[in-house]
DRENDO-1510 file (C-alpha; in Angstrom, 1 decimal, always signed):
<recs>
REC; n; res; u; v; w
REC; 1; MET; +50.3; -15.2; -0.2 .
REC; 2; ILE; +48.8; -12.5; +2.0 .
REC; 3; PRO; +46.2; -10.3; +0.3 .
REC; 4; ALA; +47.3; -6.7; +0.0 .
REC; 5; ARG; +44.2; -5.6; +1.7 .
REC; 6; LEU; +45.5; -7.1; +4.9 .
REC; 7; GLU; +48.7; -4.9; +4.9 .
REC; 8; PRO; +47.3; -2.2; +7.2 .
REC; 9; LEU; +46.8; -4.8; +9.9 .
REC; 10; LEU; +50.4; -5.9; +9.5 .
REC; 11; ARG; +52.2; -2.6; +9.9 .
REC; 12; PRO; +55.3; -3.3; +12.1 .
REC; 13; ASP; +54.5; -0.3; +14.2 .
REC; 14; GLY; +50.8; -1.0; +14.5 .
REC; 15; VAL; +49.0; -1.9; +17.6 .
REC; 16; PRO; +48.0; -5.4; +16.5 .
REC; 17; VAL; +51.5; -6.4; +15.6 .
REC; 18; ASN; +52.9; -4.9; +18.8 .
REC; 19; LEU; +50.4; -6.9; +20.9 .
REC; 20; ALA; +51.3; -10.1; +19.0 .
REC; 21; ARG; +55.0; -9.6; +19.6 .
REC; 22; ARG; +54.4; -9.0; +23.3 .
REC; 23; PHE; +52.6; -12.4; +23.5 .
REC; 24; SER; +55.2; -14.1; +21.5 .
REC; 25; ASP; +58.0; -12.9; +23.7 .
REC; 26; ALA; +56.1; -14.5; +26.6 .
REC; 27; GLY; +55.8; -17.8; +24.8 .
REC; 28; GLN; +52.2; -17.3; +23.8 .
REC; 29; GLU; +50.3; -16.7; +20.5 .
REC; 30; VAL; +47.5; -14.4; +19.8 .
REC; 31; PHE; +45.5; -14.3; +16.6 .
REC; 32; LEU; +43.5; -11.5; +15.0 .
REC; 33; VAL; +40.0; -13.0; +14.3 .
REC; 34; GLY; +36.5; -12.0; +13.3 .
REC; 35; GLY; +35.2; -8.8; +11.9 .
REC; 36; SER; +38.4; -6.9; +11.4 .
REC; 37; VAL; +39.9; -9.6; +9.3 .
REC; 38; ARG; +36.7; -10.0; +7.4 .
REC; 39; ASP; +36.3; -6.3; +6.8 .
REC; 40; ALA; +39.9; -5.9; +5.7 .
REC; 41; LEU; +39.5; -8.6; +3.2 .
REC; 42; LEU; +36.4; -7.0; +1.8 .
REC; 43; GLY; +38.0; -3.5; +1.7 .
REC; 44; ARG; +35.6; -2.3; +4.4 .
REC; 45; ALA; +38.1; -1.7; +7.2 .
REC; 46; ARG; +37.4; +1.4; +9.3 .
REC; 47; PRO; +40.0; +3.4; +11.3 .
REC; 48; ASP; +37.9; +3.2; +14.5 .
REC; 49; GLU; +37.3; -0.6; +14.1 .
REC; 50; GLU; +37.7; -2.7; +17.2 .
REC; 51; HIS; +40.0; -5.6; +16.8 .
REC; 52; ASP; +39.2; -9.0; +18.2 .
REC; 53; PHE; +42.0; -11.5; +19.2 .
REC; 54; ALA; +42.0; -15.1; +20.3 .
REC; 55; THR; +44.6; -16.8; +22.4 .
REC; 56; ALA; +45.2; -19.9; +24.5 .
REC; 57; ALA; +46.3; -17.7; +27.4 .
REC; 58; ARG; +43.8; -17.6; +30.2 .
REC; 59; PRO; +42.3; -14.2; +31.2 .
REC; 60; GLY; +44.6; -13.8; +34.2 .
REC; 61; GLU; +47.7; -14.3; +32.0 .
REC; 62; VAL; +46.3; -11.9; +29.4 .
REC; 63; ARG; +45.9; -9.2; +32.1 .
REC; 64; ARG; +49.6; -9.8; +33.1 .
REC; 65; LEU; +50.8; -9.6; +29.5 .
REC; 66; VAL; +49.0; -6.3; +28.7 .
REC; 67; ALA; +49.9; -4.7; +32.1 .
REC; 68; GLY; +52.2; -1.7; +31.6 .
REC; 69; TRP; +51.6; -1.7; +27.9 .
REC; 70; ALA; +47.9; -1.0; +27.5 .
REC; 71; ASP; +46.6; +2.5; +28.2 .
REC; 72; GLU; +43.5; +1.0; +29.8 .
REC; 73; VAL; +42.3; -2.5; +30.7 .
REC; 74; TYR; +38.7; -3.6; +31.0 .
REC; 75; THR; +37.8; -6.8; +32.8 .
REC; 76; VAL; +34.0; -6.6; +32.7 .
REC; 77; GLY; +33.9; -9.6; +30.3 .
REC; 78; GLU; +36.5; -11.7; +32.1 .
REC; 79; ALA; +34.0; -14.2; +33.3 .
REC; 80; PHE; +33.4; -15.1; +29.7 .
REC; 81; GLY; +37.2; -15.1; +28.9 .
REC; 82; THR; +37.4; -11.6; +27.4 .
REC; 83; VAL; +39.8; -8.8; +28.5 .
REC; 84; GLY; +39.3; -5.4; +26.9 .
REC; 85; VAL; +42.3; -3.1; +26.1 .
REC; 86; LEU; +42.6; +0.4; +24.9 .
REC; 87; LYS; +46.0; +1.2; +23.3 .
REC; 88; ASP; +46.9; +4.4; +21.4 .
REC; 89; GLY; +43.1; +5.0; +20.8 .
REC; 90; VAL; +42.6; +1.5; +19.4 .
REC; 91; ARG; +40.2; -0.8; +21.1 .
REC; 92; LEU; +41.1; -4.5; +21.4 .
REC; 93; GLU; +39.2; -7.5; +22.8 .
REC; 94; ILE; +41.4; -10.5; +23.7 .
REC; 95; THR; +39.4; -13.7; +24.3 .
REC; 96; THR; +40.7; -17.1; +25.5 .
REC; 97; PHE; +40.0; -19.9; +23.0 .
REC; 98; ARG; +36.5; -21.2; +24.0 .
REC; 99; ALA; +33.6; -23.3; +23.3 .
REC; 100; GLU; +30.5; -21.8; +24.8 .
REC; 101; VAL; +27.1; -23.5; +25.1 .
REC; 102; TYR; +23.8; -22.1; +26.3 .
REC; 103; ARG; +21.8; -24.1; +28.8 .
REC; 104; ASP; +18.3; -24.9; +27.4 .
REC; 105; ASP; +16.6; -22.3; +29.7 .
REC; 106; SER; +19.4; -19.8; +30.1 .
REC; 107; ARG; +20.3; -16.4; +28.6 .
REC; 108; LYS; +23.9; -16.7; +29.9 .
REC; 109; PRO; +26.4; -19.0; +28.2 .
REC; 110; VAL; +28.3; -21.7; +30.2 .
REC; 111; VAL; +31.9; -21.0; +29.1 .
REC; 112; ARG; +34.4; -23.8; +28.6 .
REC; 113; PHE; +37.9; -22.8; +27.5 .
REC; 114; SER; +39.5; -24.6; +24.6 .
REC; 115; GLU; +43.1; -25.3; +24.0 .
REC; 116; ASP; +43.4; -24.7; +20.2 .
REC; 117; LEU; +42.5; -22.2; +17.6 .
REC; 118; GLU; +40.6; -24.5; +15.3 .
REC; 119; THR; +38.1; -25.5; +18.0 .
REC; 120; ASP; +37.6; -21.8; +18.9 .
REC; 121; LEU; +36.9; -21.0; +15.2 .
REC; 122; SER; +34.5; -23.9; +14.9 .
REC; 123; ARG; +32.3; -22.2; +17.6 .
REC; 124; ARG; +32.0; -18.9; +15.8 .
REC; 125; ASP; +28.8; -17.8; +14.0 .
REC; 126; PHE; +29.7; -17.9; +10.3 .
REC; 127; THR; +32.7; -19.1; +8.3 .
REC; 128; VAL; +33.4; -15.6; +7.0 .
REC; 129; ASN; +34.0; -14.6; +10.6 .
REC; 130; ALA; +36.0; -17.9; +11.4 .
REC; 131; THR; +39.2; -16.9; +9.6 .
REC; 132; ALA; +42.2; -16.0; +11.7 .
REC; 133; LEU; +45.4; -14.0; +11.0 .
REC; 134; ARG; +48.7; -14.9; +12.5 .
REC; 135; LEU; +50.7; -11.7; +12.8 .
REC; 136; VAL; +54.2; -12.9; +14.0 .
REC; 137; PRO; +56.7; -14.2; +13.3 .
REC; 138; ALA; +55.4; -14.2; +9.7 .
REC; 139; PRO; +51.8; -13.4; +8.6 .
REC; 140; GLU; +49.6; -16.3; +7.8 .
REC; 141; ILE; +45.9; -16.8; +7.2 .
REC; 142; ILE; +44.3; -19.7; +9.0 .
REC; 143; ASP; +41.0; -20.8; +7.4 .
REC; 144; PRO; +40.0; -24.3; +8.5 .
REC; 145; TYR; +36.3; -23.9; +7.5 .
REC; 146; GLY; +36.4; -22.3; +4.0 .
REC; 147; GLY; +35.7; -18.8; +5.1 .
REC; 148; LEU; +37.7; -17.2; +2.3 .
REC; 149; VAL; +35.7; -19.1; -0.4 .
REC; 150; ASP; +32.4; -18.1; +1.3 .
REC; 151; LEU; +33.7; -14.5; +1.5 .
REC; 152; GLY; +34.3; -14.4; -2.2 .
REC; 153; ALA; +30.9; -16.0; -2.9 .
REC; 154; GLY; +29.0; -13.8; -0.5 .
REC; 155; VAL; +27.6; -16.8; +1.3 .
REC; 156; LEU; +26.7; -17.0; +5.1 .
REC; 157; ARG; +27.4; -20.5; +6.3 .
REC; 158; THR; +28.1; -21.8; +9.8 .
REC; 159; PRO; +31.4; -23.6; +10.5 .
REC; 160; LEU; +29.6; -26.6; +12.0 .
REC; 161; ASP; +26.0; -27.8; +11.6 .
REC; 162; PRO; +23.8; -24.7; +11.9 .
REC; 163; GLY; +21.7; -26.5; +14.5 .
REC; 164; ILE; +24.8; -26.6; +16.7 .
REC; 165; ALA; +25.7; -22.9; +16.0 .
REC; 166; PHE; +22.2; -21.7; +16.8 .
REC; 167; GLU; +21.9; -23.9; +19.9 .
REC; 168; ASP; +25.1; -22.4; +21.2 .
REC; 169; ASP; +23.8; -18.9; +20.8 .
REC; 170; PRO; +20.3; -18.3; +19.3 .
REC; 171; LEU; +21.1; -14.7; +18.7 .
REC; 172; ARG; +23.1; -15.9; +15.7 .
REC; 173; MET; +19.9; -16.4; +13.9 .
REC; 174; LEU; +19.2; -12.7; +14.1 .
REC; 175; ARG; +22.9; -12.0; +13.3 .
REC; 176; LEU; +22.5; -14.0; +10.1 .
REC; 177; PHE; +20.1; -11.4; +8.7 .
REC; 178; ARG; +22.1; -8.5; +10.1 .
REC; 179; PHE; +25.0; -9.7; +7.9 .
REC; 180; VAL; +22.5; -10.0; +5.0 .
REC; 181; SER; +21.7; -6.3; +5.5 .
REC; 182; VAL; +25.2; -5.0; +6.2 .
REC; 183; LEU; +27.2; -7.2; +3.8 .
REC; 184; GLY; +24.7; -8.0; +1.2 .
REC; 185; PHE; +25.5; -11.7; +1.5 .
REC; 186; SER; +23.0; -14.6; +1.2 .
REC; 187; PRO; +22.4; -17.3; +3.8 .
REC; 188; ASP; +22.9; -20.9; +2.7 .
REC; 189; ALA; +19.9; -23.2; +2.6 .
REC; 190; ALA; +21.0; -25.1; +5.7 .
REC; 191; ALA; +21.2; -22.0; +7.8 .
REC; 192; LEU; +17.8; -20.8; +6.7 .
REC; 193; GLY; +16.3; -24.2; +7.4 .
REC; 194; ALA; +17.7; -24.1; +10.9 .
REC; 195; VAL; +16.3; -20.7; +11.6 .
REC; 196; ARG; +12.8; -21.8; +10.5 .
REC; 197; ALA; +13.1; -24.9; +12.8 .
REC; 198; MET; +14.7; -23.2; +15.8 .
REC; 199; ARG; +13.3; -19.7; +15.7 .
REC; 200; GLU; +11.4; -20.1; +19.0 .
REC; 201; ARG; +14.8; -20.5; +20.8 .
REC; 202; LEU; +15.4; -16.8; +20.4 .
REC; 203; ALA; +13.2; -16.5; +23.5 .
REC; 204; ILE; +16.1; -17.2; +25.8 .
REC; 205; VAL; +18.1; -14.2; +24.5 .
REC; 206; SER; +17.8; -11.0; +26.4 .
REC; 207; ALA; +15.8; -8.1; +24.9 .
REC; 208; GLU; +18.9; -5.8; +25.0 .
REC; 209; ARG; +21.0; -8.2; +22.8 .
REC; 210; ILE; +18.1; -8.5; +20.3 .
REC; 211; ARG; +17.7; -4.8; +20.2 .
REC; 212; ASP; +21.4; -4.2; +19.5 .
REC; 213; GLU; +21.3; -6.6; +16.6 .
REC; 214; LEU; +18.2; -5.1; +15.2 .
REC; 215; ASP; +19.8; -1.6; +15.4 .
REC; 216; LYS; +22.8; -2.9; +13.3 .
REC; 217; LEU; +20.5; -4.6; +10.8 .
REC; 218; LEU; +18.5; -1.5; +10.3 .
REC; 219; VAL; +21.4; +0.7; +9.2 .
REC; 220; GLY; +22.7; -1.8; +6.7 .
REC; 221; GLU; +23.0; -0.9; +3.0 .
REC; 222; HIS; +20.9; -3.9; +2.1 .
REC; 223; VAL; +18.3; -3.4; +4.8 .
REC; 224; GLU; +15.3; -4.6; +2.6 .
REC; 225; ALA; +16.9; -8.0; +2.1 .
REC; 226; GLY; +17.6; -8.3; +5.8 .
REC; 227; LEU; +14.0; -7.5; +6.7 .
REC; 228; TRP; +12.6; -9.9; +4.2 .
REC; 229; GLY; +14.8; -12.6; +5.6 .
REC; 230; LEU; +13.4; -11.9; +9.1 .
REC; 231; VAL; +9.9; -12.2; +7.9 .
REC; 232; ASP; +10.2; -15.1; +5.5 .
REC; 233; SER; +12.1; -17.2; +8.0 .
REC; 234; GLY; +9.5; -16.5; +10.7 .
REC; 235; LEU; +12.1; -15.0; +13.0 .
REC; 236; ALA; +10.5; -11.6; +13.0 .
REC; 237; GLY; +7.4; -13.1; +14.7 .
REC; 238; GLU; +9.5; -14.0; +17.7 .
REC; 239; PHE; +10.5; -10.3; +18.6 .
REC; 240; LEU; +8.8; -8.0; +16.1 .
REC; 241; PRO; +5.3; -9.5; +15.5 .
REC; 242; GLU; +4.0; -6.1; +14.3 .
REC; 243; LEU; +6.0; -6.4; +11.2 .
REC; 244; THR; +4.9; -9.9; +10.4 .
REC; 245; ALA; +1.2; -8.8; +11.0 .
REC; 246; LEU; +1.6; -6.3; +8.0 .
REC; 247; ARG; +1.3; -9.3; +5.6 .
REC; 248; LEU; -2.5; -8.6; +5.4 .
REC; 249; GLN; -4.7; -11.1; +3.7 .
REC; 250; GLN; -5.9; -9.7; +0.4 .
REC; 251; ASP; -9.6; -9.2; +0.0 .
REC; 252; PRO; -10.7; -10.4; -3.4 .
REC; 253; ILE; -13.2; -7.6; -3.8 .
REC; 254; HIS; -11.4; -4.7; -2.1 .
REC; 255; GLN; -7.9; -5.0; -3.3 .
REC; 256; HIS; -5.3; -2.8; -1.6 .
REC; 257; LYS; -1.5; -2.4; -1.5 .
REC; 258; ASP; +0.6; -5.1; +0.3 .
REC; 259; VAL; +1.3; -3.2; +3.5 .
REC; 260; LEU; +4.4; -5.3; +4.3 .
REC; 261; SER; +6.0; -4.8; +0.9 .
REC; 262; HIS; +5.3; -1.1; +1.1 .
REC; 263; THR; +6.8; -0.9; +4.7 .
REC; 264; ILE; +10.0; -2.6; +3.8 .
REC; 265; ALA; +10.3; -0.4; +0.7 .
REC; 266; VAL; +9.9; +2.7; +2.9 .
REC; 267; VAL; +12.7; +1.5; +5.2 .
REC; 268; GLY; +15.0; +1.1; +2.2 .
REC; 269; ARG; +14.1; +4.6; +0.9 .
REC; 270; CYS; +15.2; +6.1; +4.2 .
REC; 271; ARG; +18.8; +7.2; +4.9 .
REC; 272; PRO; +20.7; +4.9; +7.2 .
REC; 273; ASP; +19.5; +6.8; +10.3 .
REC; 274; ARG; +18.6; +4.2; +13.1 .
REC; 275; VAL; +15.7; +6.2; +14.5 .
REC; 276; LEU; +14.3; +7.1; +11.2 .
REC; 277; ARG; +14.4; +3.6; +9.9 .
REC; 278; LEU; +12.8; +2.3; +13.1 .
REC; 279; ALA; +10.0; +4.7; +12.5 .
REC; 280; ALA; +9.7; +3.5; +9.0 .
REC; 281; VAL; +9.4; -0.1; +10.2 .
REC; 282; PHE; +6.5; +0.9; +12.5 .
REC; 283; HIS; +4.8; +3.7; +10.6 .
REC; 284; ASP; +2.0; +1.5; +9.4 .
REC; 285; VAL; +1.7; -1.1; +12.2 .
REC; 286; GLY; -1.6; +0.3; +13.1 .
REC; 287; LYS; -3.2; -0.8; +9.8 .
REC; 288; PRO; -4.1; -4.3; +10.7 .
REC; 289; ASP; -6.2; -3.2; +13.7 .
REC; 290; THR; -7.9; -0.3; +11.8 .
REC; 291; ARG; -8.6; -1.9; +8.4 .
REC; 292; SER; -12.2; -1.4; +7.3 .
REC; 293; PHE; -14.0; -1.8; +4.0 .
REC; 294; GLY; -16.5; +0.7; +2.5 .
REC; 295; PRO; -18.0; +1.8; -0.8 .
REC; 296; GLU; -14.7; +3.5; -1.8 .
REC; 297; GLY; -12.5; +0.5; -0.8 .
REC; 298; VAL; -10.3; -0.3; +2.1 .
REC; 299; ALA; -9.5; +2.3; +4.8 .
REC; 300; PHE; -7.3; +2.5; +7.8 .
REC; 301; HIS; -8.7; +5.4; +9.8 .
REC; 302; HIS; -6.5; +6.6; +12.7 .
REC; 303; HIS; -3.9; +4.0; +12.0 .
REC; 304; GLU; -1.2; +6.5; +13.0 .
REC; 305; VAL; -2.7; +6.8; +16.5 .
REC; 306; VAL; -3.0; +3.0; +17.0 .
REC; 307; GLY; +0.5; +2.6; +15.4 .
REC; 308; ALA; +2.1; +5.0; +17.8 .
REC; 309; ARG; +0.6; +3.1; +20.8 .
REC; 310; LEU; +1.8; -0.3; +19.4 .
REC; 311; THR; +5.2; +1.2; +18.7 .
REC; 312; ARG; +5.7; +2.4; +22.3 .
REC; 313; HIS; +4.7; -1.0; +23.6 .
REC; 314; ARG; +7.1; -2.9; +21.3 .
REC; 315; LEU; +10.1; -0.6; +21.9 .
REC; 316; ARG; +9.6; -0.8; +25.6 .
REC; 317; GLU; +9.6; -4.6; +25.3 .
REC; 318; LEU; +12.9; -4.3; +23.4 .
REC; 319; ARG; +14.3; -2.0; +26.1 .
REC; 320; TYR; +14.8; +1.1; +24.0 .
REC; 321; SER; +15.4; +4.3; +26.0 .
REC; 322; LYS; +12.5; +6.6; +26.9 .
REC; 323; GLU; +14.0; +9.2; +24.5 .
REC; 324; GLU; +14.1; +6.8; +21.5 .
REC; 325; ILE; +10.6; +5.5; +22.3 .
REC; 326; GLU; +9.3; +9.1; +22.2 .
REC; 327; GLN; +11.2; +9.9; +19.0 .
REC; 328; VAL; +10.0; +6.8; +17.0 .
REC; 329; SER; +6.4; +6.8; +18.3 .
REC; 330; GLY; +6.3; +10.6; +17.6 .
REC; 331; LEU; +7.3; +10.1; +14.0 .
REC; 332; VAL; +4.8; +7.3; +13.6 .
REC; 333; TYR; +2.0; +9.5; +15.1 .
REC; 334; LEU; +2.9; +12.5; +12.8 .
REC; 335; HIS; +3.7; +10.7; +9.6 .
REC; 336; LEU; +0.3; +11.4; +8.0 .
REC; 337; ARG; +0.1; +15.1; +9.0 .
REC; 338; PRO; +1.4; +16.6; +5.7 .
REC; 339; HIS; -1.1; +14.5; +3.7 .
REC; 340; THR; -4.0; +16.2; +5.5 .
REC; 341; LEU; -3.1; +19.6; +4.1 .
REC; 342; LYS; -3.7; +19.1; +0.4 .
REC; 343; MET; -5.1; +22.6; -0.2 .
REC; 344; GLY; -1.8; +24.3; +0.6 .
REC; 345; TRP; +0.1; +25.4; +3.7 .
REC; 346; THR; -1.1; +28.4; +5.6 .
REC; 347; ASP; +1.2; +30.2; +8.1 .
REC; 348; ARG; -1.0; +28.8; +10.9 .
REC; 349; ALA; -0.7; +25.2; +9.7 .
REC; 350; VAL; +3.1; +25.5; +9.2 .
REC; 351; ARG; +3.5; +26.9; +12.8 .
REC; 352; ARG; +1.5; +24.0; +14.2 .
REC; 353; TYR; +3.4; +21.4; +12.2 .
REC; 354; VAL; +6.8; +22.8; +13.3 .
REC; 355; ARG; +5.7; +23.0; +16.9 .
REC; 356; ASP; +4.3; +19.4; +16.9 .
REC; 357; ALA; +7.3; +18.0; +15.1 .
REC; 358; GLY; +9.8; +19.9; +17.3 .
REC; 359; PRO; +13.3; +18.3; +17.0 .
REC; 360; LEU; +11.8; +15.5; +14.8 .
REC; 361; LEU; +11.1; +17.9; +11.9 .
REC; 362; GLU; +13.8; +16.9; +9.5 .
REC; 363; ARG; +13.3; +13.2; +10.1 .
REC; 364; LEU; +9.6; +13.6; +9.8 .
REC; 365; ASN; +9.9; +15.2; +6.4 .
REC; 366; LEU; +12.3; +12.5; +5.2 .
REC; 367; LEU; +9.9; +9.8; +6.4 .
REC; 368; VAL; +7.0; +11.4; +4.6 .
REC; 369; ARG; +9.0; +11.5; +1.4 .
REC; 370; ALA; +10.1; +7.9; +1.8 .
REC; 371; ASP; +6.5; +6.9; +2.4 .
REC; 372; VAL; +5.7; +7.6; -1.3 .
REC; 373; THR; +6.1; +4.2; -2.9 .
REC; 374; THR; +3.3; +4.5; -5.4 .
REC; 375; ARG; +3.9; +3.4; -9.0 .
REC; 376; ASP; +1.7; +6.3; -10.2 .
REC; 377; PRO; +4.1; +9.0; -11.2 .
REC; 378; LYS; +1.5; +11.7; -11.1 .
REC; 379; LYS; +0.6; +10.9; -7.5 .
REC; 380; ALA; +4.2; +10.6; -6.5 .
REC; 381; ARG; +5.0; +14.1; -8.0 .
REC; 382; ALA; +2.0; +15.6; -6.2 .
REC; 383; VAL; +3.2; +14.4; -2.8 .
REC; 384; GLU; +6.7; +15.5; -3.5 .
REC; 385; ARG; +5.4; +19.0; -4.5 .
REC; 386; ARG; +3.4; +19.1; -1.2 .
REC; 387; ILE; +6.5; +18.4; +0.9 .
REC; 388; ASP; +8.6; +20.8; -1.2 .
REC; 389; GLU; +6.0; +23.5; -0.6 .
REC; 390; LEU; +5.9; +22.8; +3.1 .
REC; 391; GLU; +9.7; +23.1; +3.4 .
REC; 392; GLU; +9.7; +26.3; +1.4 .
REC; 393; ARG; +7.0; +27.7; +3.7 .
REC; 394; ILE; +9.0; +26.7; +6.8 .
REC; 395; ALA; +12.1; +28.5; +5.4 .
REC; 396; VAL; +10.2; +31.6; +4.7 .
REC; 397; LEU; +8.6; +31.8; +8.2 .
REC; 398; ARG; +12.0; +31.1; +9.8 .
REC; 399; GLU; +13.2; +34.3; +8.2 .
REC; 400; GLN; +10.2; +36.2; +9.5 .
REC; 401; GLU; +9.9; +34.9; +13.0 .
REC; 402; GLU; +11.4; +32.7; +15.7 .
REC; 403; LEU; +9.7; +29.6; +14.3 .
REC; 404; ASP; +11.8; +27.0; +16.2 .
REC; 405; ALA; +11.0; +28.5; +19.6 .
REC; 406; ILE; +7.2; +29.2; +19.3 .
REC; 407; ARG; +6.1; +30.6; +22.6 .
REC; 408; PRO; +4.0; +33.5; +23.9 .
REC; 409; PRO; +5.8; +36.8; +24.8 .
REC; 410; ILE; +5.1; +36.3; +28.5 .
REC; 411; ASP; +5.5; +33.3; +30.7 .
REC; 412; GLY; +3.5; +31.7; +33.5 .
REC; 413; HIS; +5.2; +33.7; +36.2 .
REC; 414; ALA; +4.2; +36.9; +34.5 .
REC; 415; VAL; +0.6; +35.7; +34.2 .
REC; 416; MET; +0.5; +34.8; +38.0 .
REC; 417; ALA; +1.9; +38.2; +39.0 .
REC; 418; TYR; -0.5; +40.0; +36.7 .
REC; 419; LEU; -3.6; +38.2; +37.9 .
REC; 420; GLY; -2.5; +37.7; +41.5 .
REC; 421; ILE; -3.1; +33.9; +41.4 .
REC; 422; LYS; -1.1; +30.9; +42.5 .
REC; 423; PRO; +0.2; +28.0; +40.4 .
REC; 424; GLY; -2.6; +25.8; +39.2 .
REC; 425; PRO; -4.9; +24.9; +36.3 .
REC; 426; LEU; -5.9; +28.5; +35.6 .
REC; 427; VAL; -2.3; +29.4; +34.7 .
REC; 428; GLY; -2.2; +26.5; +32.3 .
REC; 429; GLU; -5.4; +27.6; +30.7 .
REC; 430; VAL; -4.1; +31.1; +30.2 .
REC; 431; MET; -0.9; +29.9; +28.7 .
REC; 432; ASP; -2.7; +27.6; +26.3 .
REC; 433; LEU; -4.7; +30.6; +25.2 .
REC; 434; LEU; -1.6; +32.6; +24.6 .
REC; 435; LEU; +0.1; +29.8; +22.7 .
REC; 436; GLU; -2.9; +29.3; +20.5 .
REC; 437; TYR; -3.0; +33.0; +19.6 .
REC; 438; ARG; +0.8; +32.8; +18.8 .
REC; 439; LEU; +0.2; +29.9; +16.5 .
REC; 440; ASP; -2.8; +31.5; +14.8 .
REC; 441; GLU; -1.4; +35.1; +14.5 .
REC; 442; GLY; +2.3; +34.8; +14.7 .
REC; 443; PRO; +4.6; +37.0; +16.9 .
REC; 444; TYR; +2.8; +39.6; +19.0 .
REC; 445; SER; +3.8; +42.1; +21.8 .
REC; 446; GLU; +3.7; +41.7; +25.5 .
REC; 447; GLU; +1.1; +44.5; +25.6 .
REC; 448; GLU; -1.2; +42.4; +23.4 .
REC; 449; ALA; -0.6; +39.3; +25.6 .
REC; 450; TYR; -1.7; +41.2; +28.7 .
REC; 451; ARG; -4.7; +42.4; +26.9 .
REC; 452; LEU; -5.7; +38.8; +26.1 .
REC; 453; VAL; -5.1; +37.8; +29.7 .
REC; 454; ARG; -7.3; +40.7; +30.9 .
REC; 455; GLU; -10.1; +39.8; +28.6 .
REC; 456; TRP; -9.9; +36.2; +29.6 .
REC; 457; ALA; -10.2; +37.1; +33.3 .
REC; 458; GLU; -13.1; +39.4; +32.6 .
REC; 459; GLU; -15.0; +36.7; +30.7 .
REC; 460; ARG; -14.7; +34.5; +33.8 .
REC; 461; GLY; -15.7; +37.2; +36.3 .
REC; 462; LEU; -12.3; +37.3; +37.8 .
REC; 463; ALA; -10.8; +40.4; +39.2 .
REC; 464; SER; -8.3; +41.7; +36.7 .
REC; 465; PRO; -5.7; +44.6; +36.8 .
REC; 466; PRO; -6.5; +47.8; +35.0 .
REC; 467; ALA; -5.5; +48.3; +31.4 .
REC; 468; GLY; -1.8; +49.0; +31.1 .
REC; 469; ALA; -0.8; +47.1; +34.3 .
REC; 470; GLY; +1.9; +44.5; +34.0 .
REC; 471; ALA; +3.3; +45.6; +30.7 .
REC; 472; ASP; +6.3; +47.4; +32.2 .
</recs>
């Protein structure tokens, strides 16, 4: 009996069934496999989900069978047996049955094609992803490795010995914890043991593939469990050593909060925004290098500065884009800023905070709120009130002035024309002066700006235009 949740995949007019009929008419079979079957069985299917298919047909035959039917065909993965298809807005990947094995020192798999579905399913990462659905002539679930039972139990188990699965593709070790985070499932003991024994093999996987799996893990609903799995298995130390380093040795005299537990809790408190959660992972990574002990206990002076530097280095290693690196390291650098203003928010302080945060402002406020994991309700309420006050002050100032575009009333060209100077350090010095005045005093007129420039020039013995010049 076919579960009712699979019915959307079996619509007679649907793209999956039409593809299966096309193959069947040519004497070939194609099976729906992997995530789309799993997610449908879990009631997690998405309208935009990509469908994975497996077939005995070789890539050249697959291209011939979809020609004239598909809206677009992609052959970038053909060397690995995969032909991509776009049909009626639905993305499909059709892959020839295969058994792929990594060379000991290689990041690229050596692909050998297989002749049967069961062999192909045996080489997949976990049993919950090793279930296939035959679509025509009649629907049938093919489950040679007990994936349906594991799906019901919420267990992540490899179809074959986990040593073989992780030898084939070491990235599967990271994917194990990605599914912990996304699905809320638990790894079986054999899989965990294999990760601990084989974690160093992750070194042959490209940084880009590791980054992509980490991104998926971080937006999971059960992200805390996923991160704990990475740390406890030792796998985090292979690509994210800064996280592992947060498990600071406790000093028997100067007790302090477990930084690792705090960090993982902060990540879980953040909304599933990839950049925000990355910043939460890194926000305290500067603490191990800045820890000191004094009469009042442990301290981590300037850990946000050190943390921002460590963040940039690690994200570059993981091949994040320049924009993402700037966003995440910027959040790490600024995450303590609101805590420095315990006496209240002046207009000047708010302007500087908004200017420094720029487009990161909303995420920064969310990170600061998530960073409150104290069990002391009084302290927690005090921090929350501080952020509430900050956001209220921002809202008020936004109504009074152009807070999101803080700039002087005149630009560098006007300054050069007014003083009769060429581009250079002097122009930058004047613009800094005008910006500081804007931050301190709020909006001011062009006339006031030219007055400031004239006074600046007179103090330095520079020739300056007469009063009133340049303000036309």
